[in-house]
Every structure is written in C-alpha cells, then in structure tokens.
C-alpha positions, 0 to 999 in steps of 0.5 A: 481417513479420507472421509475426514478430509473435507472436515479437515479442509474446512477446519484449516480454512476457518482457522488459518484466517483467524491465526493470520489476523492474530499474528498480524495484530501481534506483529504490529505490536511487537515490531520495533518501530521508530519514534515519531518526531516530536516536532510534527505539529499536533492536530488542533481541534476546530470549532464544532464540525458536522456533515458527511464525508465519503472516502473511497479507495485503497484496500492497502490503506484501509487500516489508515483511512478507517482509523483516521475516520474513527478518531475524528468522529470521536472528536466531532459527534456530528461528523459522519465519515463513510470509508469504502476500501475495495481498491484504488481503481474503485476509489478513483472511479468514485472520485471521477463520478463525484460520489467520493470527496476523497480517493485513497490511492496506493499509487499516483494518479495518471496524467489521463486521470488528471485530465479526465477529472479536470474535464469533469469538474473544471479544476484539477484534483488536489494531491496529498501524500499521507504516508510511506509504504514499502511494497514487499515481496514476501515468501514463507519463513522456511523459504531459503531464498536470500535475494532477488533482483527486479529483473528476476522478479520480473521474469517470475511474475511476467512472461514478457521479461521486459527487464531482460532476464535471459530465461523464464523463472518458474521454479525456485531453482531458476533463482538459485534456491538449490537446497534439497526439496526446493530446486525443482519446486514450482513457484506459486505466485500471489498478488493483487487483483486488477482493482488494486493500486498495488498491482498497478504499482507493481506492474509499472515499477517491476514489470515495466508495464507488462501484464502479470502471469495468468498463473498468478492467483489474484487476491482481493486484499493484501491480508489475503496475499499474506494468508496464502503465502503463510500456508503455501511453502512455495508461495511468493506474493507482493503486499504492503510492508504493514501486513508482515507477520512472523510466518512470512519474511520479505526478500531483499531486492536490488534494482540491478543485478549484482547491485545492493540488495536491500530489505524494506524497513523504515531507514531504507524507505526513508532514504530511498534505497529500497527500490519499491518504496512508494508514497500513499496518497489522498486525492481530493475533490476540492474546488480551489476557491472554497476555503475554511473548515470542512469534513474534507479539510479536517480529515486531511489535516488530521492525517498529516498531524502528529496523531495521524502519523502516529496511526500510520506508525502503529499500523506498520507503515512509515510516517512522512518526513517532518520537513515534508509534513510541515511543507504540506501543512503550510499548503493548508494555510494558503490556497491548495495546490493541485495534482499535476501527475508528476514523477512518483515520490515528488511532492509539489513545492 
C-alpha cells in the first residue's frame, strides 16, 4: 500500500487544481449577482484604433484586465494589448520604469511611489478606480468558526498583535472553536507573497503594518490560496471575494471586538460596512497635456463603461456606484486629474 502513496499524491495534486478551476467557474456562474445599473453609460466605439499597450500588475485583477483587453481587441483589430499579472508590486515597478503604460493595483499607490513617479516623469500618475472588491478571509466549508474580529485576525497572522489581542492565536480553540477535533487543531495560514498588493493591503488594514508570520504559506496567486484552503481542513487564507468557491466560505468580520460581524457581499461592500472593502485601481502614465483617443484612454473608458462593469460583475467582483462612474467618465472629457495618494476609498473630485 505505501508504494501507491507517491502515485496518489501526484494524482490528487493534479486533480485538485482542475477541480478548483471548475468549481470557481461554476461558482461565478451560479452566484446570485446584483443587476447592473442600466444608467451606466455604454462604451462608444471610437474611430479605428491601433497601436500597442502594456498593462502590468495585480494578479487579483487578472480576470478583469485580461477580459477588458480581449474585448477591446475584438473591436479594434489593430490594437495589441499585452497584460502581465504577476502582482501589484511588479506592476508598480513596470510603471515607474516606463515599461508599462498602465499598472493595475489592488491597493492605493503610496505617497513615496507618487513622489518617485513625479521625479521620474515630471508629472503625477493618473489614478482611476475601476471596481470594488471585498478582501475575504476564507476557511474550509467544514470549519465551524462563526466570526472573527480584526484583532483576532491580527493575532492569528502576526506575532506582534498590534491591535491588542491579549494572547497569541495558534489553534482554532484560541478563537473559541470548541467542537471536538478542532479545539487543539493548529491553524494553518495561507496568504499572498510579497509581490502582491493584496498582501500589502492586508498588512496595512489588518496587522497595522506589522509583518506576516513566517509560518504562513505565501502563495503567488489568489486561486492558489483558495486551492490550499479547499484541501486543508484547518486552513485559513485571505483572497479577493471573486475567488470564492462552494468548497470554502468567508468568515464574518468585525472592526472591533463585540461589534457588528459582517459578511462580504455586494451590499456590505457598497455601503462600507464590511471592514476589508477596497477599490481596485488602474494607474496611468499619461502626460497631462496629451489628449485625444489612444489605446490607453480607450482601455480605461471601456473599463468604466457598462460593458466593462458587466465584466467586473461576471467575475465575482462589484461594480463602482453609478454616480462614481459618471463622475469618473466626466474626467475624461476634461484634462485628467492625477493621483495625490489620498486616503483609501476616496475618489478625486
């Protein structure tokens, strides 16, 4: 029997990713999604458009950036869009080096990055929020945990416990999972690697800037986090809500101990009650005096259009509010505003 173990391991390691992909595809189709607001203006095709465009950045945003690119290229045969989605930090580097015209980020640019960009190019990057995401904390579907506060989550993922939780959280019993077989079970941590904007967002908004535990398994992609939690009964991991499948579930979170525990969904992301709600962004290298149609401008216009936001919805993320989309669309009829590294979630007026 032991001789079969290597073959069993290979079989399951090959089969599980396929099942995860199928489950994610089914979940994206089966989830009840809100209707897209019909008042969101549709994309209007411009004159024949051609030329190259390089979009680099967030792995979380890969389904969006690739779908927007593919749909636009179907409309404009002369348009050649390259999308590279290995992480927000890599996208930021490509933007600062002048290699990419657009960086897709699952976090805000920092003030230091804005200063560095302006030093390099003489003007500030243009910030465009394009979708809403809820950063979910996923557990296996069999996990009986009912809720977590951000302080408990901080103590789970960081040794520093900057949110003040009084003791380390290393087993499921430490967060009051007292069912048989769970109390002494070790918590297995999964998250994103250092090239990820999702990891940066999690450290800033959950750990108050502290480092993640060395015992956390750092994954290169959000789907990989989901895969590990699916096969690890005692696992917990953070990932974008768009990667939810039927084999895992998000845990309700509260900003403060004893406060309201909130599940990530369309309503709680829109009203801001879910504590890990975030915008997804495109940052553009666009000289302020250059106007007119270009691959860069049409890519952004499409992302903000009804068709572009329908793609957001179809991949399990949430569209921007219609008033916000209309305000952003107006910015493209006048000289574009630039990023000033404001507080998270705010949109330039």
